[in-house]
C-alpha positions in Angstrom: 187.1 -71.5 -165.2 186.6 -74.7 -163.2 186.4 -77.9 -165.2 183.5 -80.3 -164.3 183.3 -83.7 -166.0 179.9 -85.5 -166.2 180.5 -89.2 -165.7 178.0 -90.5 -168.3 178.4 -92.0 -171.8 174.7 -91.4 -172.4 174.3 -88.4 -174.7 170.7 -87.9 -173.7 171.6 -87.8 -170.0 174.6 -85.5 -170.6 172.4 -83.0 -172.5 169.8 -83.1 -169.7 172.3 -82.6 -166.9 174.1 -79.8 -168.7 170.8 -78.0 -169.1 170.0 -78.5 -165.4 173.3 -77.0 -164.4 172.9 -73.9 -166.6 173.5 -71.5 -163.6 176.9 -73.1 -162.8 180.1 -71.2 -163.8 182.1 -74.2 -164.9 183.4 -75.8 -168.1 181.1 -78.8 -168.4 182.6 -81.7 -170.3 181.5 -85.3 -170.9 183.7 -88.2 -169.8 184.1 -89.2 -173.4 185.8 -85.8 -174.2 188.2 -86.1 -171.3 188.8 -89.9 -171.0 187.9 -91.6 -174.2 187.1 -95.3 -173.6 187.1 -94.9 -169.8 184.4 -96.9 -168.0 183.4 -97.7 -164.5 181.6 -101.0 -163.7 178.3 -100.2 -161.9 178.1 -103.2 -159.6 176.8 -101.4 -156.4 173.7 -102.5 -154.6 172.2 -99.0 -154.6 172.1 -96.0 -156.9 174.1 -94.0 -154.3 176.9 -96.6 -154.3 176.9 -96.6 -158.1 176.9 -92.9 -158.4 179.7 -92.4 -155.8 181.8 -95.1 -157.5 181.5 -93.5 -160.9 182.2 -90.0 -159.5 185.2 -91.0 -157.5 186.9 -93.4 -160.0 186.4 -90.9 -162.8 187.7 -88.0 -160.7 190.9 -89.9 -159.9 191.4 -90.8 -163.5 190.7 -87.3 -164.9 192.3 -85.4 -161.9 189.4 -83.0 -161.7 185.9 -82.6 -160.2 183.3 -85.0 -161.5 179.6 -85.1 -161.2 178.0 -88.5 -161.6 174.4 -89.6 -161.2 172.6 -92.9 -161.0 168.9 -93.4 -161.5 166.6 -96.3 -160.6 163.0 -97.1 -161.5 161.3 -98.9 -158.6 158.0 -100.6 -159.5 155.9 -101.7 -156.5 154.3 -104.7 -158.1 157.7 -106.0 -159.4 159.2 -105.9 -155.8 161.2 -102.8 -156.7 162.5 -104.0 -160.1 164.1 -102.9 -162.3 165.7 -100.7 -159.5 169.4 -100.2 -160.0 169.3 -102.3 -163.2 166.9 -99.9 -165.0 169.4 -99.1 -167.8 170.0 -102.8 -168.6 166.7 -104.4 -167.5 166.2 -106.2 -170.8 169.8 -107.4 -170.8 173.3 -106.2 -171.7 173.2 -104.0 -174.9 169.5 -103.6 -174.8 167.7 -100.5 -176.2 165.4 -98.0 -174.5 162.5 -99.7 -176.4 163.6 -103.2 -175.1 163.4 -102.0 -171.5 160.0 -100.4 -172.0 158.6 -103.5 -173.7 159.8 -105.7 -170.8 158.2 -103.5 -168.2 154.9 -103.3 -170.1 154.9 -107.1 -170.6 155.6 -107.8 -166.9 152.9 -105.3 -165.8 150.3 -106.7 -168.2 147.0 -107.1 -166.3 148.5 -105.8 -163.0 146.2 -103.2 -161.4 148.6 -101.7 -158.9 150.9 -99.7 -161.2 152.7 -97.5 -158.6 156.3 -96.7 -159.3 158.9 -94.1 -158.5 162.0 -92.8 -160.1 165.0 -92.0 -157.9 168.2 -90.2 -158.9 171.3 -89.6 -156.7 173.8 -87.1 -158.0 177.4 -87.2 -156.5 180.2 -84.7 -156.7 183.7 -86.0 -156.2 187.3 -84.8 -156.5 190.4 -86.9 -156.9 190.7 -87.0 -153.1 187.2 -88.3 -152.3 183.4 -87.8 -152.4 182.4 -84.2 -151.6 178.6 -84.2 -151.5 175.5 -85.8 -152.9 171.8 -85.0 -153.4 168.7 -87.2 -154.1 165.6 -86.6 -156.2 162.4 -88.7 -156.1 159.3 -88.6 -158.3 156.4 -90.9 -157.6 154.1 -92.0 -160.4 152.7 -95.0 -162.1 153.4 -97.3 -165.1 151.1 -96.7 -168.0 149.4 -99.6 -169.9 150.9 -98.4 -173.2 153.5 -95.9 -174.4 152.4 -92.3 -174.6 154.2 -89.3 -176.0 157.2 -88.8 -178.3 159.6 -86.8 -176.2 162.4 -87.8 -173.8 164.2 -91.1 -173.6 164.5 -94.2 -171.5 161.2 -95.1 -169.7 159.7 -91.6 -170.2 156.8 -92.8 -172.4 155.6 -95.4 -169.8 156.0 -93.4 -166.6 153.0 -91.2 -165.7 154.3 -88.4 -163.4 152.6 -88.0 -160.0 149.0 -86.8 -160.4 149.8 -84.9 -163.7 148.0 -87.4 -165.9 150.9 -87.1 -168.3 154.1 -89.1 -169.0 157.5 -87.5 -169.1 157.3 -88.1 -172.9 154.1 -86.0 -173.1 156.0 -83.0 -171.6 158.4 -80.7 -173.3 162.0 -80.5 -172.1 161.3 -77.6 -169.8 158.3 -79.1 -168.1 160.0 -82.4 -167.6 163.1 -80.9 -166.1 161.0 -78.8 -163.7 159.5 -81.9 -162.1 161.7 -84.9 -162.8 163.7 -87.0 -160.4 166.9 -85.8 -162.0 165.7 -82.2 -162.1 164.9 -82.4 -158.3 168.3 -83.8 -157.4 170.2 -81.2 -159.4 168.0 -78.3 -158.3 168.7 -79.3 -154.7 172.5 -79.6 -155.6 172.9 -76.5 -157.6 173.2 -73.9 -154.8 175.9 -76.0 -153.1 177.7 -76.5 -156.4 177.6 -72.8 -157.2 179.0 -71.9 -153.8 181.6 -74.7 -153.8 183.1 -73.8 -157.2 183.1 -70.1 -156.2 185.3 -70.9 -153.2 187.5 -73.7 -154.6 
């Protein structure tokens, strides 16, 4: 069976991606299982650049196929911030709660709360990038945290016109509509065919 490494140290993201790839016939491993202590500096100016860098550098080090993704939260009233810095918006070593608190503080009393999540997923092998797909979910920033599920910004991001945050959805509902879910749903047919033929 083909080995596919997911280039993330985030256990929540690993669990979510593995679930979204449930139709793929591959041995799905985390980078921590294959390359303990290995890390890639995410210093790109876009989520595509960051995802491609993670995928390619990890594939070269692990000598196998690697799937990496990068996600950004782009808030209109904050001129697109936190953008590519979503995971570390409140500073290095910050928690999910720190990031949410900073967003809510910056958005205090702002009426236009439009935002969108974007994910780019990239497949690479040791010899180069093979393919990528993007997923986008528009929504808005809430005025307070709502819901107890999910992770990251899920409790402050109201999804589209659903009236609910990601954190107010169960795992299946979230994965059916999320930015990461869209990117991987678009990618899965390609991945299935690619691994069947390679």
